[in-house]
C-alpha positions in Angstrom: 19.6 -19.9 35.2 20.6 -22.2 32.6 19.4 -22.0 29.0 20.1 -24.7 26.3 19.1 -25.4 23.1 18.3 -28.4 21.1 18.6 -28.4 17.3 15.8 -31.1 16.3 16.4 -30.1 12.1 17.7 -27.3 10.0 14.1 -25.5 10.5 13.4 -26.5 13.8 14.8 -26.4 17.9 13.8 -26.7 21.1 14.8 -24.0 23.6 15.0 -25.2 27.1 14.8 -22.5 30.0 15.9 -23.9 33.7 15.1 -21.2 36.3 16.4 -21.7 40.0 14.8 -20.3 43.1 17.6 -18.0 43.7 16.9 -16.5 40.2 13.3 -15.2 41.4 13.1 -15.5 45.2 15.0 -11.8 45.8 12.4 -10.1 43.1 9.3 -11.9 44.8 9.8 -10.9 48.2 10.5 -7.5 47.1 7.1 -6.9 45.7 5.6 -8.6 48.3 7.5 -6.3 51.1 5.9 -3.5 48.8 2.2 -5.1 48.9 2.9 -5.6 52.3 3.3 -1.6 53.2 0.3 -0.5 50.7 -2.3 -3.3 51.9 -5.7 -2.8 52.9 -6.6 -5.8 55.1 -9.8 -5.5 57.8 -7.9 -5.9 60.8 -4.9 -4.9 60.5 -2.8 -1.6 60.3 -1.6 -0.1 56.8 1.6 -1.4 56.8 1.6 -3.8 59.5 0.1 -7.1 57.7 1.8 -9.9 58.9 3.6 -11.4 55.9 2.7 -14.5 56.3 -0.9 -13.7 55.1 0.2 -11.4 52.1 2.2 -14.3 51.0 -1.1 -16.7 51.0 -3.2 -14.1 49.7 -1.0 -12.8 46.9 2.4 -15.4 47.1 1.4 -17.5 44.0 0.4 -14.7 42.1 3.4 -12.6 42.3 5.5 -16.0 41.6 4.2 -16.5 38.9 4.4 -12.9 37.5 7.8 -12.6 38.4 8.7 -15.9 36.9 7.4 -15.2 33.6 9.2 -11.5 33.4 12.3 -13.3 33.8 11.5 -16.3 31.5 10.7 -13.8 28.9 13.9 -11.5 29.5 16.1 -14.2 29.3 14.6 -15.7 26.2 14.7 -12.6 24.2 18.6 -11.8 25.4 19.3 -15.3 24.3 17.6 -15.1 20.7 19.4 -12.1 20.3 22.8 -12.8 21.8 22.8 -16.3 20.0 21.6 -14.3 16.6 19.0 -17.0 16.3 17.0 -15.8 13.3 13.1 -17.1 14.2 9.6 -17.3 12.1 6.8 -16.0 14.2 7.6 -16.2 18.2 8.8 -19.2 20.5 6.0 -21.2 21.3 5.8 -22.7 25.1 5.4 -26.4 25.2 2.3 -27.9 26.8 3.7 -29.3 30.3 1.6 -31.6 32.0 0.9 -31.5 36.0 3.2 -27.9 35.8 3.7 -27.3 39.8 4.3 -23.8 41.0 4.4 -25.1 44.2 8.1 -26.5 43.3 11.2 -24.1 44.0 12.8 -24.9 40.6 11.2 -24.8 37.3 12.0 -25.8 33.4 10.1 -24.2 30.4 10.4 -25.7 26.7 9.6 -23.4 23.7 9.7 -24.7 20.3 11.3 -22.4 17.8 10.7 -21.9 13.5 13.9 -21.0 12.3 14.2 -19.3 9.0 16.0 -21.1 6.5 19.4 -20.6 4.3 18.8 -20.0 1.3 20.7 -18.1 -2.0 18.4 -15.5 -3.8 18.1 -16.7 -7.6 16.3 -13.7 -9.7 15.4 -15.3 -12.9 17.6 -18.4 -14.1 19.2 -17.9 -17.4 16.1 -15.9 -18.8 15.8 -12.0 -18.7 13.3 -10.2 -17.5 11.6 -7.6 -19.5 12.2 -3.8 -18.5 9.4 -1.7 -20.3 10.4 1.4 -21.4 7.3 3.3 -22.3 7.1 6.3 -25.2 4.8 8.8 -25.6 3.7 8.6 -29.1 3.2 11.4 -31.2 -0.9 11.0 -31.4 -0.6 10.7 -27.6 1.3 14.1 -27.5 -1.1 15.9 -30.3 -3.9 14.5 -28.2 -2.7 15.8 -25.0 -2.1 19.5 -27.1 -5.8 19.5 -28.2 -7.1 19.0 -24.4 -4.8 21.6 -23.2 -6.5 23.8 -26.0 -9.8 22.9 -24.7 -9.3 23.5 -21.0 -7.9 26.8 -21.8 -10.0 27.6 -24.5 -13.6 29.2 -24.7 -17.5 28.2 -25.0 -19.1 30.2 -27.9 -23.1 30.2 -28.1 -24.6 28.4 -31.1 -28.2 28.5 -32.0 -28.2 24.9 -33.9 -25.9 22.0 -33.0 -23.0 21.3 -35.7 -20.3 18.6 -35.5 -17.9 19.0 -32.8 -20.6 21.3 -30.5 -20.8 21.1 -26.8 -24.8 20.6 -25.7 -26.2 21.6 -22.3 -29.4 19.7 -21.2 -31.4 17.4 -19.2 -32.4 13.4 -19.5 -35.1 12.4 -18.2 -36.9 9.0 -17.6 -39.6 9.1 -14.9 -40.2 5.4 -14.6 -36.4 5.2 -14.1 -36.5 8.1 -11.8 -33.6 10.0 -14.1 -33.5 13.7 -14.2 -30.2 14.9 -14.6 -29.3 18.3 -16.2 -25.5 17.4 -17.8 -23.2 18.6 -20.5 -22.0 16.2 -23.6 -19.9 16.4 -26.5 -21.5 15.6 -29.5 -18.1 13.8 -30.2 -18.8 11.4 -27.7 -22.0 10.2 -28.9 -21.9 7.0 -30.4 -23.2 6.0 -34.3 -24.5 8.0 -37.2 -27.9 7.3 -36.0 -27.9 8.9 -32.6 -25.4 11.7 -34.4 -28.1 12.5 -36.7 -30.7 13.6 -33.8 -28.4 16.2 -32.4 -27.1 17.9 -35.7 -29.4 20.7 -36.5 -31.4 20.7 -33.0 -32.1 23.9 -31.3 -32.1 25.2 -27.7 -35.9 24.2 -26.3 -35.7 20.8 -28.8 -36.4 18.0 -26.8 -34.9 14.7 -28.5 -36.0 11.0 -27.7 -33.1 8.8 -27.4 -32.3 5.4 -26.8 -29.4 4.5 -23.7 -28.4 1.4 -25.5 -25.2 2.1 -27.6 -25.6 5.9 -27.2 -22.4 6.3 -26.0 -19.0 5.7 -27.5 -17.9 4.8 -23.7 -20.1 3.1 -21.0 -18.5 5.4 -18.5 -20.3 8.6 -20.3 -23.7 7.1 -19.8 -23.0 6.6 -16.2 -22.0 10.3 -15.8 -24.9 11.6 -18.3 -27.2 10.0 -16.4 -26.3 10.2 -12.7 -26.4 6.3 -12.7 -24.0 4.0 -10.8 -22.0 1.5 -13.0 -24.4 -1.6 -12.4 -27.4 0.6 -13.3 -25.8 1.6 -16.8 -24.3 -1.9 -17.9 -26.7 -3.3 -20.1 -29.2 -0.5 -19.4 -31.5 -0.5 -22.2 -35.1 2.2 -22.0 -35.9 5.1 -23.6 -34.7 8.8 -22.4 -36.6 12.4 -23.4 -33.3 15.1 -23.6 -34.4 18.5 -23.5 -31.6 20.9 -25.2 -31.1 24.1 -22.8 -27.9 25.1 -24.0 -25.6 24.7 -27.4 -21.7 25.8 -27.6 -18.8 25.7 -30.0 -15.6 24.6 -28.3 -13.1 27.1 -29.4 -9.7 26.2 -29.0 -6.6 28.2 -27.4 -4.3 29.4 -29.6 -0.9 27.9 -29.3 1.2 31.1 -28.6 3.4 32.5 -25.6 0.3 33.3 -23.4 -0.9 29.8 -23.3 2.6 28.5 -22.9 3.4 31.0 -19.8 0.1 29.9 -18.2 1.2 26.3 -18.4 5.1 26.7 -18.0 5.6 30.2 -16.2 8.9 31.7 -16.4 9.4 31.3 -20.2 10.8 28.0 -20.4 8.4 27.1 -23.1 8.6 29.5 -25.9 7.4 26.9 -29.6 5.0 24.3 -30.1 8.0 22.0 -30.4 9.2 22.5 -27.1 5.5 22.2 -26.0 5.4 18.8 -27.2 9.2 18.0 -25.9 7.6 19.3 -22.4 4.5 17.1 -22.8 6.4 14.4 -23.6 9.2 14.7 -20.9 6.4 15.2 -18.2 4.5 12.0 -19.7 7.7 9.5 -19.6 8.3 10.7 -16.4 5.1 9.4 -15.3 5.2 6.2 -17.6 8.9 5.3 -15.6 6.8 5.3 -12.1 4.6 2.7 -14.3 7.1 0.6 -15.8 9.1 0.6 -12.7 6.5 -0.8 -10.7 6.1 -3.3 -13.4 9.5 -4.6 -12.9 9.3 -4.6 -9.2 6.4 -7.1 -10.0 8.0 -9.3 -12.4 11.2 -9.9 -10.6 9.3 -10.3 -7.3 7.6 -13.1 -9.0 10.3 -14.3 -10.6 12.6 -14.4 -7.5 9.2 -16.2 -5.9 9.6 -18.7 -8.6 13.3 -19.6 -8.8 14.6 -19.0 -5.0 13.9 -22.8 -3.2 13.9 -23.0 0.4 11.5 -25.2 2.9 10.0 -24.1 5.8 8.7 -24.8 9.1 5.7 -25.3 7.9 4.2 -27.5 10.7 5.5 -25.1 13.6 4.0 -22.5 11.3 0.4 -23.3 11.5 0.7 -24.5 14.7 1.6 -20.6 15.6 -1.1 -19.5 13.2 -3.9 -21.7 15.3 -2.4 -20.5 18.4 -1.4 -16.9 18.4 -4.2 -15.1 16.8 -7.3 -13.1 18.7 -9.3 -16.2 18.4 -8.1 -19.6 18.4 -8.1 -21.6 15.3 -8.8 -25.1 14.5 -6.0 -27.3 12.5 -7.8 -27.3 9.3 -8.4 -23.2 9.1 -4.7 -22.9 10.5 -3.5 -24.6 7.4 -5.7 -22.3 5.0 -4.2 -19.4 6.5 -0.9 -20.5 6.2 -1.5 -21.5 2.5 -2.7 -18.2 1.9 0.6 -16.2 3.8 3.1 -18.6 2.7 4.0 -16.7 -0.5 4.4 -13.6 1.7 6.3 -15.2 4.1 9.0 -16.3 1.4 9.2 -12.9 0.0 9.5 -11.3 3.2 12.3 -13.7 3.7 14.1 -12.7 0.4 13.6 -9.4 0.8 15.2 -9.2 4.3 17.9 -11.0 2.6 18.4 -8.7 0.1 18.0 -5.9 2.5 20.5 -7.3 5.1 23.4 -8.4 2.0 23.3 -5.4 0.2 23.4 -2.9 2.7 19.6 -1.3 1.4 18.2 -0.3 5.0 16.2 2.7 4.9 17.6 5.7 7.4 15.8 8.3 9.1 17.8 11.0 7.3 16.6 9.8 4.1 13.2 9.4 4.9 13.4 13.2 6.4 15.2 14.3 2.9 12.4 12.7 1.1 10.0 14.6 3.1 11.2 17.5 3.0 11.6 17.4 -1.2 7.8 16.0 -1.4 6.6 19.0 0.6 8.8 21.1 -1.3 7.5 19.9 -4.4 3.7 20.0 -3.2 4.4 24.0 -2.1 5.9 24.2 -5.9 2.8 22.6 -7.6 0.3 25.0 -6.0 2.3 28.2 -6.5 3.5 28.3 -3.0 6.9 30.2 -2.1 9.5 27.7 -0.8 9.5 28.0 3.0 12.1 29.1 5.5 14.1 26.0 6.5 12.9 26.9 10.3 9.4 26.2 9.1 10.3 23.4 6.7 11.7 21.5 9.5 8.6 22.1 11.7 6.3 20.3 8.8 8.5 17.7 8.2 8.2 17.0 12.1 4.5 17.0 12.0 4.5 14.8 8.8 6.9 12.4 10.4 4.7 12.1 13.7 2.4 10.3 12.0 3.7 6.4 12.3 1.7 5.3 8.9 3.1 8.3 7.2 6.2 7.0 8.0 5.6 3.7 7.2 4.3 4.9 3.7 7.5 7.0 3.2 9.9 4.1 4.3 8.0 1.6 1.8 7.9 4.2 -1.1 12.0 4.5 -0.2 12.6 1.0 0.0 11.2 0.1 -3.7 13.3 2.9 -4.9 16.4 1.4 -3.8 15.5 -2.3 -4.5 14.4 -0.9 -7.6 17.8 0.7 -8.3 19.9 -2.8 -6.8 18.1 -5.0 -9.6 18.5 -2.9 -12.6 22.4 -3.5 -11.5 22.0 -6.6 -10.4 19.6 -8.6 -12.4 19.8 -9.8 -15.9 17.2 -7.6 -18.0 16.1 -6.9 -21.8 14.5 -3.4 -22.3 11.2 -3.3 -24.5 10.2 -0.3 -25.9 6.5 0.3 -26.2 3.7 2.7 -26.4 1.7 3.3 -23.1 -1.5 1.7 -24.8 0.2 -1.0 -26.1 2.1 -1.9 -22.5 -1.8 -1.9 -21.0 -2.5 -4.3 -23.4 0.3 -6.1 -22.7 0.4 -6.6 -19.1 -2.8 -6.3 -18.2 -4.4 -8.7 -21.3 
């Protein structure tokens, strides 16, 4: 057997595999002998079928199968040994009038080769690294939410500012009949609010849905309709009051602190605010890191220039899918996937050049900490090492879960690498300002 490569240009090559009779004949003869031992052909005892008849009936199919096996093994071995970085898979070139009755065969394969390039992150311009901080207003709002959550409702006779009202919205024509609880503070405008103030249990209010709530989401929940129905809805609804309650906030005392953070780790309002700020900013870091990853990816794709074997890749897309595509369809699919191909090549080079590969030990350790954290979150004791190992093995038996964890670890490694190697400019802002700037 002989394998040779013709380099057409930097991105394209043709591999020729020459297979002689001595390369495959022994394998073909062995398979045919096995066929003869087990063949059931009328008129012959099992194992006594003439070899000539076996060859006539099965010889060509066995030959083709064995040559193809040999061909694929040789081709894959050659790609590995020669360290050829190919895109897609080798494509067999069409050969007219190929003769399987010959003794020696020659096969040609087209290759698309990965380009050589240097990764450029951002040129001379620094990339923004957002530092999202929890504002005093955000912390105070969170504390108020906690006080409401752990507070209590006190029954009342008439509605006043800040009350919580339970009742039923009805509109027969639109098939609305929804029992719900609403906070008066979420009702929009003085005209609507005045209809509630002073109302008592059993009173029936006629309201218009347009501009009834400050947020459209509250209208969706209150009426029990979907988003499309709620959007622009302008109808009259009847609201019958069933219960009026005043929301009494929980005291900011040690009992509340211990419910939130057991073990006496928080003993004052100041420490509570510090803890809320710390927890919030930990979550914000995840969001800012993800944005940093997105921004560096986009910048790197923009500044790292290289050519791709586009004609080969379009041909590969056209011929290797479940359904063959036209040239126009293949071109369209390639244009959709080109950005992803470029990013995979860039990311692969970064991982290879900087030894950022994720190991199985890292996956296991990450899974272990993840399980321990989840159990602690639900107040469960940390399991024994043997039990923990069993849980880890069950989680990692799921291939999708392994991929998810591996991708998460790789993102962490890339972010850490970028923070060390990319020119960054820190920008501090509140979460609201971050959302406005990033999703404007």
